[in-house]
C-alpha positions in Angstrom: -14.7 -10.6 -14.8 -16.0 -7.9 -12.3 -17.6 -4.8 -13.7 -17.2 -1.2 -12.7 -20.6 -1.0 -11.2 -20.4 -4.3 -9.3 -16.9 -4.6 -7.8 -16.1 -8.1 -6.5 -16.3 -7.5 -2.7 -16.3 -10.7 -0.7 -16.3 -11.1 3.0 -13.2 -12.7 4.5 -15.1 -16.0 5.1 -15.9 -16.2 1.4 -12.2 -16.0 0.4 -10.8 -19.5 -0.3 -8.4 -20.7 2.4 -5.4 -20.9 0.2 -5.8 -17.2 -0.5 -5.8 -16.2 3.1 -2.5 -16.0 5.1 -1.9 -18.5 7.8 -1.0 -16.5 10.9 -1.3 -19.6 13.0 2.3 -20.2 12.0 3.2 -17.4 14.4 0.7 -18.3 17.2 -1.7 -21.2 16.8 -4.4 -19.3 18.7 -4.9 -16.1 20.5 -4.4 -18.0 23.8 -0.8 -18.8 22.8 -0.3 -15.1 22.1 -1.5 -14.3 25.6 0.9 -16.9 27.1 3.8 -15.6 25.2 3.1 -12.1 26.3 3.1 -13.2 29.9 6.4 -15.0 29.5 8.1 -11.7 28.4 8.0 -10.4 32.0 10.6 -12.8 33.5 12.9 -12.2 30.5 12.7 -8.5 31.1 13.5 -9.0 34.8 16.6 -11.0 34.0 17.7 -8.2 31.7 17.1 -5.6 34.4 19.4 -7.7 36.6 22.3 -6.9 34.3 22.0 -3.2 35.0 25.2 -1.7 36.4 27.2 -4.8 35.7 28.2 -4.5 32.0 31.7 -3.2 32.7 32.6 -6.1 34.9 33.4 -8.6 32.2 32.7 -9.6 28.6 30.4 -12.4 30.0 28.2 -9.8 31.7 28.0 -7.7 28.5 27.2 -10.8 26.4 24.5 -11.9 28.8 22.9 -8.4 28.6 23.0 -8.3 24.8 21.6 -11.8 24.6 18.7 -11.1 26.9 18.0 -7.7 25.2 17.8 -9.5 21.8 15.5 -12.2 23.2 13.1 -9.6 24.7 13.0 -7.7 21.4 12.5 -10.9 19.4 9.6 -12.1 21.6 7.9 -8.6 21.6 8.3 -8.4 17.8 6.6 -11.8 17.3 3.7 -10.6 19.5 3.4 -7.2 17.8 3.5 -8.7 14.3 0.8 -11.2 15.0 -1.5 -8.6 16.6 -1.1 -6.0 13.9 -1.5 -8.4 11.1 -4.7 -9.8 12.6 -5.9 -6.2 13.0 -5.0 -5.6 9.3 -7.4 -8.3 8.3 -10.3 -6.1 9.6 -9.5 -2.7 11.1 -12.9 -2.6 12.6 -12.3 -5.6 14.8 -12.0 -4.3 18.3 -10.3 -7.4 19.7 -7.2 -7.1 17.6 -7.1 -3.4 18.0 -7.0 -4.0 21.7 -4.3 -6.6 21.4 -2.3 -4.2 19.2 -2.6 -1.5 21.8 -1.5 -3.8 24.6 1.6 -5.1 22.9 2.5 -1.6 21.6 2.3 -0.4 25.2 4.4 -3.5 26.4 6.9 -2.9 23.7 7.6 0.7 24.8 7.5 -0.3 28.5 10.2 -2.7 27.8 12.2 -0.1 25.9 11.9 2.2 28.9 12.9 -0.5 31.3 16.0 -1.4 29.3 17.0 2.3 28.8 20.1 1.6 30.8 21.6 -0.5 28.1 22.8 2.0 25.5 24.2 4.6 28.0 26.0 1.9 29.9 27.6 0.4 26.7 28.5 3.8 25.5 30.3 4.5 28.7 32.6 1.5 28.3 36.1 2.1 27.0 36.0 1.4 23.3 39.4 -0.4 23.3 38.2 -2.7 26.0 35.1 -3.6 24.1 37.1 -4.2 20.9 39.4 -6.5 22.9 36.4 -8.5 24.1 35.0 -8.8 20.6 38.3 -10.2 19.4 38.5 -12.6 22.3 35.0 -14.0 22.4 33.2 -15.5 19.4 29.9 -15.3 21.4 30.0 -11.5 20.9 30.4 -11.8 17.1 26.7 -11.3 16.3 26.8 -8.0 18.1 30.0 -6.6 16.4 28.2 -4.1 14.2 25.8 -3.1 16.9 28.5 -2.3 19.4 30.6 -0.3 16.9 27.5 1.6 16.0 26.8 2.4 19.7 30.2 4.1 19.8 29.4 6.1 16.6 26.2 7.1 18.2 27.7 8.2 21.5 27.1 12.0 21.1 23.3 11.3 20.7 22.8 8.8 23.5 21.2 10.3 26.6 21.6 9.5 30.3 19.5 6.5 31.4 16.6 8.6 32.9 16.3 10.6 29.8 16.4 7.5 27.6 13.6 6.0 29.7 11.6 9.2 29.4 11.9 9.2 25.6 10.9 5.5 25.4 7.8 6.4 27.4 6.7 8.7 24.6 6.8 5.7 22.2 3.2 4.7 22.4 2.1 8.3 21.9 4.4 8.6 18.9 3.1 5.3 17.5 -0.5 6.4 17.9 -0.1 9.2 15.4 0.3 6.8 12.5 -2.4 4.5 14.0 -4.9 7.3 14.0 -4.2 8.1 10.4 -4.5 4.3 9.5 -7.9 4.2 11.3 -9.2 7.3 9.5 -7.7 6.1 6.1 -9.0 2.5 6.3 -12.2 2.7 8.3 -13.6 6.2 8.9 -13.0 8.1 5.7 -15.7 7.0 3.2 -14.7 7.8 -0.4 -18.3 7.7 -1.5 -19.4 6.6 -5.0 -19.5 7.8 -8.6 -21.4 6.7 -11.7 -20.1 4.4 -14.4 -20.8 5.2 -18.1 -24.1 3.3 -17.8 -25.3 5.5 -14.8 -24.8 2.7 -12.2 -23.1 3.5 -8.9 -19.4 2.5 -8.3 -18.5 2.3 -4.7 -15.0 3.9 -4.2 -12.4 2.1 -2.1 -8.7 2.3 -2.2 -8.5 -0.7 -4.5 -11.3 0.5 -6.9 -9.7 3.9 -7.1 -6.4 2.4 -8.1 -8.3 0.5 -10.9 -10.5 3.4 -12.0 -7.6 5.8 -12.5 -6.7 3.6 -15.5 -10.3 3.6 -16.8 -10.6 4.4 -20.5 -13.5 6.8 -19.9 -12.1 10.2 -19.0 -15.3 11.2 -17.2 -15.0 8.1 -14.9 -11.3 8.9 -14.1 -12.0 12.5 -13.4 -15.0 11.7 -11.2 -12.9 9.1 -9.2 -10.1 11.5 -8.7 -12.3 14.4 -7.7 -14.5 12.4 -5.3 -11.5 10.6 -3.6 -9.6 13.8 -3.0 -12.7 15.7 -1.9 -13.3 12.9 0.7 -9.9 13.8 2.2 -10.5 17.5 1.9 -13.7 17.0 3.9 -11.6 16.1 6.9 -8.6 18.1 5.7 -8.2 20.3 8.8 -8.1 17.3 11.0 -5.6 15.6 8.7 -3.5 18.8 8.7 -3.5 18.9 12.5 -2.6 15.2 12.6 0.3 15.5 10.2 1.5 18.7 12.0 1.6 16.6 15.2 3.6 13.9 13.4 6.2 16.5 12.3 6.3 18.1 15.8 7.0 14.6 17.3 9.8 14.1 14.8 11.3 17.5 15.7 11.1 16.8 19.4 12.9 13.4 19.0 15.6 15.0 16.9 16.2 17.9 19.3 16.2 15.6 22.3 19.2 13.8 20.8 21.0 16.9 19.8 20.5 16.7 16.1 20.3 19.9 14.1 17.3 18.8 12.2 14.8 15.9 11.8 16.4 15.0 8.5 19.9 14.9 10.0 18.5 12.5 12.6 16.9 10.3 10.0 20.0 10.1 7.8 22.3 9.5 10.8 20.5 6.3 11.7 21.8 4.7 8.5 25.1 6.5 8.5 24.2 8.3 5.3 25.8 11.6 4.2 23.6 14.6 4.8 23.9 15.8 1.2 22.4 12.6 -0.2 18.8 13.9 0.2 19.4 17.2 -1.5 21.4 15.6 -4.3 18.4 13.3 -5.1 16.0 16.3 -5.2 18.4 18.4 -7.3 19.2 15.6 -9.8 15.5 14.7 -10.3 14.6 18.4 -10.8 17.5 18.9 -13.2 15.9 16.2 -15.4 12.4 17.7 -15.3 12.6 18.3 -19.1 12.5 14.5 -19.9 9.4 14.2 -17.7 7.9 17.1 -19.6 8.6 15.2 -22.9 6.9 12.1 -21.5 3.8 14.1 -20.4 3.6 15.8 -23.8 3.8 12.4 -25.5 1.1 11.2 -23.2 -1.2 14.1 -24.0 -0.8 13.6 -27.7 -1.4 9.9 -27.5 -4.6 10.5 -25.6 -5.6 13.2 -28.1 -6.2 15.7 -25.4 -5.9 19.5 -25.5 -4.6 19.5 -22.0 -3.5 16.9 -19.5 -4.8 16.5 -16.0 -3.6 14.2 -13.2 -6.6 12.0 -13.8 -5.0 11.4 -17.3 -1.6 10.5 -15.8 -2.3 6.8 -15.0 -4.4 5.5 -17.9 -2.3 3.5 -20.4 -1.5 5.6 -23.4 -1.1 2.6 -25.7 -4.3 0.5 -26.0 -4.3 -3.2 -25.3 -7.1 -5.6 -25.2 -8.5 -5.5 -21.6 -6.8 -8.2 -19.6 -7.4 -9.5 -16.2 -4.8 -11.8 -14.6 -5.9 -14.5 -12.2 -3.6 -14.8 -9.2 -2.3 -18.1 -10.4 -1.4 -16.5 -13.7 0.4 -13.7 -11.9 2.4 -16.2 -9.8 3.4 -18.0 -13.0 4.6 -14.8 -14.7 6.7 -13.9 -11.6 8.2 -17.4 -11.5 9.4 -17.1 -15.1 10.6 -13.6 -14.8 12.8 -14.3 -11.8 14.7 -17.3 -13.3 17.9 -15.2 -13.8 18.2 -15.2 -10.0 19.0 -18.9 -10.0 17.7 -22.2 -8.5 18.1 -21.3 -4.8 16.0 -18.2 -5.2 13.4 -19.9 -7.2 13.0 -22.7 -4.7 12.5 -20.2 -1.9 10.1 -18.2 -4.1 8.0 -21.4 -4.5 7.7 -21.8 -0.8 6.4 -18.2 -0.5 3.8 -18.8 -3.2 2.5 -22.2 -2.0 2.5 -22.1 1.8 -0.4 -19.6 2.6 2.1 -16.8 3.3 0.0 -14.4 1.1 -3.3 -12.7 2.0 -4.5 -12.1 -1.6 -7.8 -10.2 -1.9 -9.5 -7.1 -0.7 -12.2 -7.6 2.0 -14.2 -5.1 4.1 -12.1 -3.3 6.7 -8.8 -4.8 5.5 -5.8 -2.5 5.4 -5.4 -1.0 2.0 -2.4 -1.3 -0.3 0.2 -4.1 0.0 3.2 -4.9 2.3 5.6 -7.6 3.3 6.1 -8.3 7.0 6.7 -11.3 9.2 8.6 -12.7 12.1 12.2 -14.0 12.6 10.9 -17.3 14.1 8.6 -18.1 11.2 8.7 -16.4 7.8 7.6 -13.3 5.9 4.0 -12.7 4.9 2.5 -10.6 2.2 -0.7 -8.5 2.4 -2.3 -7.7 -0.9 -5.6 -6.3 -2.3 -5.2 -8.2 -5.6 -7.5 -6.9 -8.3 -6.2 -8.7 -11.4 -4.5 -5.8 -13.1 -1.0 -5.8 -14.6 -0.1 -3.3 -11.8 -1.2 -6.0 -9.3 1.2 -8.5 -11.0 4.0 -6.1 -10.5 2.9 -5.5 -6.9 3.2 -9.2 -6.3 6.7 -9.3 -7.7 7.6 -6.2 -5.6 6.4 -7.6 -2.3 8.0 -11.0 -3.0 11.3 -9.1 -3.4 10.8 -7.7 0.1 9.9 -11.1 1.5 12.9 -12.9 -0.1 15.2 -10.1 1.2 13.8 -10.7 4.7 14.0 -14.5 4.2 17.7 -14.4 3.4 18.5 -11.8 6.0 16.8 -13.9 8.6 19.4 -16.7 8.0 21.8 -14.5 10.0 21.8 -14.4 13.9 18.9 -12.3 15.1 21.0 -9.2 16.1 22.3 -9.0 12.5 19.0 -9.9 10.7 17.4 -6.5 10.3 18.4 -4.9 7.0 18.7 -1.1 7.1 15.6 0.8 6.0 17.7 2.5 3.3 18.0 -0.8 1.5 14.4 -1.8 2.0 13.1 -0.9 -1.5 15.9 -2.3 -3.6 15.2 -6.0 -3.8 11.5 -5.3 -4.4 12.3 -3.0 -7.4 14.9 -5.5 -8.8 12.1 -8.0 -9.0 9.8 -5.5 -10.8 12.6 -4.7 -13.3 13.3 -8.3 -14.0 9.5 -8.9 -14.6 9.4 -5.9 -17.0 12.5 -7.2 -18.9 10.9 -10.7 -19.2 7.6 -9.3 -20.5 9.4 -7.0 -23.0 11.5 -9.9 -24.3 8.4 -11.8 -25.1 7.2 -9.2 -27.5 7.5 -10.1 -31.2 8.3 -6.7 -32.7 8.0 -8.1 -36.2 4.3 -7.9 -35.8 2.0 -4.9 -35.2 0.5 -6.6 -32.2 4.0 -7.3 -30.7 5.1 -3.7 -31.2 1.8 -2.5 -29.6 2.4 -4.8 -26.6 6.0 -3.6 -26.3 4.9 0.0 -26.3 2.2 -0.8 -23.7 4.8 -2.3 -21.4 7.3 0.5 -21.9 4.4 2.9 -21.0 4.0 0.8 -17.8 7.7 1.1 -17.0 7.7 4.8 -17.6 4.7 5.2 -15.3 6.3 3.1 -12.6 9.4 5.3 -12.9 7.3 8.5 -12.8 5.5 7.3 -9.7 8.6 5.9 -8.0 11.3 8.4 -8.8 9.7 11.7 -9.9 6.6 11.5 -7.6 8.3 10.1 -4.5 11.0 12.7 -4.9 8.2 15.3 -4.9 6.9 13.7 -1.7 10.4 13.9 -0.3 10.7 17.6 -0.9 7.3 18.2 0.5 8.2 16.3 3.7 11.6 18.1 4.0 10.1 21.6 3.5 7.3 20.9 6.0 9.8 19.8 8.6 12.0 22.8 8.0 9.1 25.1 8.5 8.3 23.5 11.9 12.0 23.7 12.8 11.9 27.5 12.1 9.0 27.8 14.5 6.3 28.5 11.9 2.8 27.1 12.1 1.7 24.1 9.9 -1.8 24.6 8.8 -3.7 22.5 6.3 -3.9 25.6 4.1 -0.1 26.0 4.2 0.4 22.3 3.5 -2.0 22.5 0.5 -0.2 25.6 -0.8 3.2 23.9 -0.5 2.0 20.8 -2.2 0.4 22.7 -5.1 3.6 24.7 -5.6 5.7 21.5 -5.8 3.3 19.9 -8.3 3.7 23.0 -10.5 7.5 23.0 -10.0 7.9 19.3 -11.1 5.2 18.9 -13.7 5.3 22.5 -15.1 3.0 23.5 -17.9 2.6 20.0 -19.3 -0.1 19.1 -16.8 -3.1 21.0 -15.3 -3.3 20.6 -11.5 -7.0 20.5 -10.6 -7.6 22.4 -7.4 -8.4 19.2 -5.5 -5.0 17.8 -6.2 -3.5 20.1 -3.5 -5.0 17.6 -1.0 -3.1 14.6 -2.3 -0.6 14.9 0.5 -3.4 14.2 3.0 -3.9 10.6 1.7 -0.2 9.5 1.7 0.4 6.9 4.5 4.1 7.0 4.2 4.3 10.6 5.5 3.7 9.0 8.9 7.1 7.2 8.6 9.6 10.1 8.9 11.7 10.6 5.8 10.9 7.2 4.3 9.6 8.1 0.8 13.0 9.3 -0.7 14.2 5.7 -0.3 11.8 4.6 -3.0 13.7 6.8 -5.5 17.2 5.9 -4.3 16.1 2.2 -4.2 14.8 2.4 -7.8 18.1 3.9 -9.0 20.1 1.1 -7.3 17.7 -1.5 -8.6 18.1 -0.4 -12.2 21.8 -0.9 -11.8 21.5 -4.3 -10.0 18.9 -5.8 -12.4 21.1 -4.9 -15.3 24.1 -6.6 -13.7 22.0 -9.7 -12.9 20.8 -10.0 -16.6 24.2 -9.3 -18.1 26.8 -10.2 -15.5 26.3 -14.0 -15.2 26.7 -16.0 -12.1 29.2 -13.7 -10.4 26.7 -10.8 -10.5 23.9 -13.1 -9.1 26.3 -14.3 -6.4 27.0 -10.7 -5.4 23.3 -9.9 -5.4 22.5 -13.0 -3.2 25.2 -11.8 -0.8 23.5 -8.4 -0.7 20.2 -10.1 0.1 21.8 -12.1 2.9 23.8 -9.3 4.5 20.9 -8.2 6.8 22.1 -5.5 9.1 25.7 -6.7 9.4 27.1 -3.4 8.1 26.1 0.1 7.0 23.8 0.3 4.0 26.1 2.1 1.6 28.9 -0.4 2.4 26.5 -3.4 1.8 25.4 -1.9 -1.5 28.8 -1.0 -2.7 29.9 -4.6 -2.4 27.1 -5.4 -4.8 28.5 -2.8 -7.2 26.4 0.3 -6.7 27.7 3.5 -5.1 24.8 5.7 -3.9 27.1 8.2 -2.2 27.2 9.9 -5.6 24.5 11.1 -8.0 25.7 8.7 -10.7 23.2 5.8 -10.1 20.3 8.4 -9.9 21.4 10.0 -13.1 21.9 6.6 -14.8 18.4 5.7 -13.9 17.0 8.9 -15.3 19.0 8.3 -18.5 17.3 4.9 -18.7 13.9 6.7 -18.4 14.9 8.8 -21.4 16.1 5.8 -23.4 12.8 3.9 -22.7 10.8 7.0 -23.6 12.6 7.4 -26.9 12.0 3.7 -27.7 8.3 3.9 -26.9 8.0 7.1 -29.1 9.6 5.2 -32.0 7.2 2.3 -31.7 4.2 4.6 -31.9 5.5 7.4 -34.1 3.3 6.3 -37.0 0.3 7.5 -35.0 1.8 10.9 -34.0 3.4 13.9 -35.6 7.1 14.1 -34.9 7.7 16.4 -32.0 9.8 14.5 -29.5 
């Protein structure tokens, strides 16, 4: 087992082959990537030949749509390979250069095909509906074409569409700059362990140390990490302000009243959904306060700080899970999803589709990504904690969602971003239920383990619903300030973030001054209005996982239909067919009610150690 002072940091070459993803499935070598990039040019020329001819016949329309899909497919394969190679080591200049080239090519292709949307939008809708009814070859484009007509008021003339597409690489570079700072240039420094030995801080070691039993270690890790970001805080403030200005420019160019309206429109979501989430979570702040007070008393502290918010409040023997053990737990937990799901899960675990361990320069965190022609991949920085086991289940949820969506024709394969966090959280909930069911509450050890797991669930809930909703409000208020013509300085962003911490966490937690810089280290702020979907996805996942456990095969069948729906419909419609209506606050409130129930259950399990006060 690795120690605090000597974290297990291996070079990529030292990682066993089976624990490194096999990107050769996409391109066997970089030379094949180069050849594929060259081949995109003729496809794009064919597409440009369709310009001005779409109204002539359904065959002309179908040819243009087919060529557009093919160009997008080939470019996505190229982009995915280059960026995932770069993610292996962000300091590698070769793959940074390849990523820059394909990103530029991607947006050049968008600019060249800018005629497509305005030309389709200019067609008589009744004529296009007639073509759809008459020609099965247009069936994969049904939803896309109907959405073009919905989008008509926000589609620009061809020259303006081309101009906006030309800004694409600039827009993309904002997030790339943050990723380079975050993963390569910002050095978190080091702290001392209880024995006085140095611990080098990385993203992965910080995630581990925030659960360290020694409060001094936790406090030092939190302080040093946030101070590292504060050290370049004005740069990060200027960078995030640029991100917001870019979002605002894109929204205004398409005649949206706000950046949020533009983001919600893409998924055909009601504009009040965002506000309802924030209001519902804030209205349940008292149950969060009860949880924080219980946490403080369990830790026997006079006051609670954020560096106390992640450490387990119920002790368990220190346990490190090998990656093989983590895979086995996930296999067992996901059995309710049935034989087909389990067979496809096995393929994901055994085929070198997962890049498991942290190495120098590797992109931090975890994600699932892949290509339509091959399969999904998972990037991890696995460190052996229980949280890492849940991360594996989470990313496998993403991957299996992609896997089933990719069984559809390519134009229908991309599931809406609004649904992206649901399948992943269903897997986490099923894993939690499996682990809880294994606890023997007739024994003291079993009750202790169950309380420990409930604490883990409550922490995941806090971080996914309460914390992400705080992020969502921060993002919304920052965008609104820019829309009102006010300046966005790092000082103002810190003040806003500090106020929101106080608003949500109240008197139950002491916000150390450095916590006002937490916004500066959140990568998802560079994906406009993404974070709220963690909270809505968690609420939907609570409902779906309950149905899967209790509803038998019909519920599993509806869930599998949800996974395979891809982008064939609007997200609320896809989700409603699975039995969840996120157009109302009911699923969000139901999830918050489950938080309260789990909190009460954990309190009962440990009440012998505490005075009654819940």
